[in-house]
C-alpha positions as CSV (number, residue, x, y, z in Angstrom):
1,M,74.0,-25.1,13.5
2,Y,76.4,-26.8,11.4
3,R,76.3,-31.6,11.5
4,A,79.3,-33.0,10.5
5,I,79.9,-35.6,8.7
6,M,82.6,-39.0,7.8
7,D,86.0,-38.1,9.6
8,R,85.4,-33.9,9.9
9,V,84.7,-32.2,12.8
10,I,82.8,-28.7,13.7
11,V,84.5,-26.5,15.6
12,R,83.7,-22.6,17.6
13,L,87.1,-21.4,18.1
14,C,88.2,-20.0,21.7
15,S,88.1,-16.3,21.7
16,T,90.7,-16.5,24.7
17,N,94.6,-15.0,24.1
18,D,97.1,-14.7,26.4
19,K,98.4,-11.0,25.5
20,S,100.7,-11.4,29.0
21,S,102.2,-13.7,26.9
22,L,106.0,-11.5,26.0
23,I,105.2,-13.5,22.4
24,Y,102.1,-12.4,21.2
25,D,100.4,-13.6,17.9
26,E,97.3,-12.8,16.5
27,K,96.9,-15.7,15.1
28,R,97.9,-18.6,18.3
29,Y,94.7,-19.2,19.3
30,R,93.8,-20.2,15.6
31,N,94.5,-23.6,15.9
32,R,92.3,-23.8,19.1
33,G,88.8,-24.7,20.0
34,V,85.6,-26.1,21.5
35,V,84.0,-29.0,19.3
36,L,80.0,-28.7,18.7
37,S,79.5,-32.2,16.0
38,V,81.7,-35.1,14.7
39,G,81.0,-36.9,11.8
40,P,80.1,-41.0,12.5
41,E,83.6,-41.5,11.6
42,V,85.4,-40.0,14.5
43,S,87.1,-42.4,17.3
44,G,88.5,-40.7,20.5
45,I,86.6,-37.0,20.1
46,K,83.8,-36.4,21.1
47,V,80.9,-33.0,21.2
48,G,82.3,-30.5,24.1
49,D,86.0,-31.1,24.2
50,E,88.3,-28.8,23.9
51,I,90.9,-29.9,20.7
52,I,93.8,-28.5,19.3
53,F,94.1,-28.7,15.7
54,H,96.3,-28.3,12.5
55,Y,96.2,-24.5,12.0
56,F,96.0,-25.0,8.7
57,D,93.9,-27.6,7.6
58,D,91.2,-25.7,9.0
59,L,88.1,-25.1,6.8
60,P,85.7,-22.3,7.6
61,L,82.2,-22.2,7.4
62,E,79.6,-18.9,7.2
63,Q,80.6,-17.4,10.6
64,K,84.7,-16.4,11.4
65,D,83.8,-18.0,14.8
66,I,83.5,-22.0,12.9
67,V,85.5,-24.0,11.1
68,A,85.2,-27.5,9.8
69,V,88.5,-30.2,10.6
70,R,89.5,-33.2,9.1
71,E,90.4,-36.0,12.9
72,K,93.3,-36.3,11.1
73,S,93.8,-32.8,11.7
74,V,93.5,-32.6,14.7
75,L,96.8,-33.1,17.2
76,G,94.8,-33.4,21.1
77,I,92.9,-33.4,23.5
78,V,92.9,-30.1,26.2
79,D,93.0,-31.6,29.2
80,E,93.3,-29.1,32.0
81,S,93.4,-31.3,35.1
82,I,96.7,-31.9,34.1
Protein backbone atom coordinates (compact mmCIF):
# COMPACT_ATOMS: atom_id res chain seq x y z
CA MET A 1 0.00 0.00 0.00
CA TYR A 2 1.10 3.58 -0.60
CA ARG A 3 1.04 6.49 1.84
CA ALA A 4 0.90 9.99 0.38
CA ILE A 5 3.25 12.72 1.57
CA MET A 6 3.23 16.52 1.35
CA ASP A 7 0.51 17.77 -1.05
CA ARG A 8 0.05 14.44 -2.85
CA VAL A 9 -3.03 12.24 -3.25
CA ILE A 10 -2.84 8.52 -4.09
CA VAL A 11 -5.74 7.46 -6.34
CA ARG A 12 -7.10 4.15 -7.67
CA LEU A 13 -8.42 4.88 -11.16
CA CYS A 14 -12.05 4.14 -11.99
CA SER A 15 -12.43 1.08 -14.15
CA THR A 16 -15.94 1.67 -15.42
CA ASN A 17 -16.40 3.10 -18.89
CA ASP A 18 -19.73 4.10 -20.35
CA LYS A 19 -19.40 2.41 -23.72
CA SER A 20 -22.96 3.36 -24.61
CA SER A 21 -21.82 6.95 -25.05
CA LEU A 22 -21.77 8.24 -28.62
CA ILE A 23 -18.29 9.66 -28.06
CA TYR A 24 -16.41 6.81 -26.40
CA ASP A 25 -12.75 7.22 -25.54
CA GLU A 26 -10.58 4.59 -23.82
CA LYS A 27 -8.86 7.34 -21.80
CA ARG A 28 -12.09 9.02 -20.76
CA TYR A 29 -11.95 7.83 -17.14
CA ARG A 30 -8.18 7.98 -16.78
CA ASN A 31 -8.72 11.22 -14.86
CA ARG A 32 -11.22 9.87 -12.32
CA GLY A 33 -10.63 7.69 -9.29
CA VAL A 34 -11.08 6.91 -5.61
CA VAL A 35 -8.68 8.40 -3.06
CA LEU A 36 -6.59 5.81 -1.19
CA SER A 37 -4.30 8.15 0.77
CA VAL A 38 -3.83 11.90 1.29
CA GLY A 39 -0.73 13.78 2.37
CA PRO A 40 -0.65 15.93 5.52
CA GLU A 41 -0.73 19.19 3.53
CA VAL A 42 -3.96 18.26 1.68
CA SER A 43 -7.20 19.85 2.83
CA GLY A 44 -10.73 19.23 1.64
CA ILE A 45 -10.05 15.77 0.21
CA LYS A 46 -10.34 12.59 2.26
CA VAL A 47 -9.80 8.87 1.78
CA GLY A 48 -12.76 7.34 -0.05
CA ASP A 49 -13.66 10.46 -2.04
CA GLU A 50 -14.11 9.99 -5.78
CA ILE A 51 -12.24 12.77 -7.54
CA ILE A 52 -11.52 14.06 -11.01
CA PHE A 53 -8.11 15.50 -11.85
CA HIS A 54 -6.06 16.84 -14.76
CA TYR A 55 -5.34 13.94 -17.11
CA PHE A 56 -1.65 14.70 -17.71
CA ASP A 57 -0.80 15.51 -14.09
CA ASP A 58 -0.84 11.94 -12.80
CA LEU A 59 2.28 9.95 -11.92
CA PRO A 60 1.80 6.21 -12.53
CA LEU A 61 2.96 3.92 -9.75
CA GLU A 62 3.93 0.23 -9.90
CA GLN A 63 0.31 -0.91 -10.26
CA LYS A 64 -1.37 0.19 -13.50
CA ASP A 65 -4.53 1.43 -11.83
CA ILE A 66 -2.91 3.52 -9.07
CA VAL A 67 -1.50 7.02 -9.60
CA ALA A 68 -0.24 9.93 -7.52
CA VAL A 69 -1.43 13.49 -8.18
CA ARG A 70 -0.79 16.84 -6.55
CA GLU A 71 -3.66 18.46 -4.69
CA LYS A 72 -3.63 21.43 -7.09
CA SER A 73 -4.33 18.99 -9.97
CA VAL A 74 -7.61 17.89 -8.41
CA LEU A 75 -10.51 19.53 -10.24
CA GLY A 76 -13.31 18.36 -7.98
CA ILE A 77 -14.98 15.72 -5.88
CA VAL A 78 -17.68 13.60 -7.51
CA ASP A 79 -21.00 13.92 -5.66
CA GLU A 80 -23.62 11.54 -7.03
CA SER A 81 -26.30 12.98 -4.70
CA ILE A 82 -26.55 16.23 -6.65
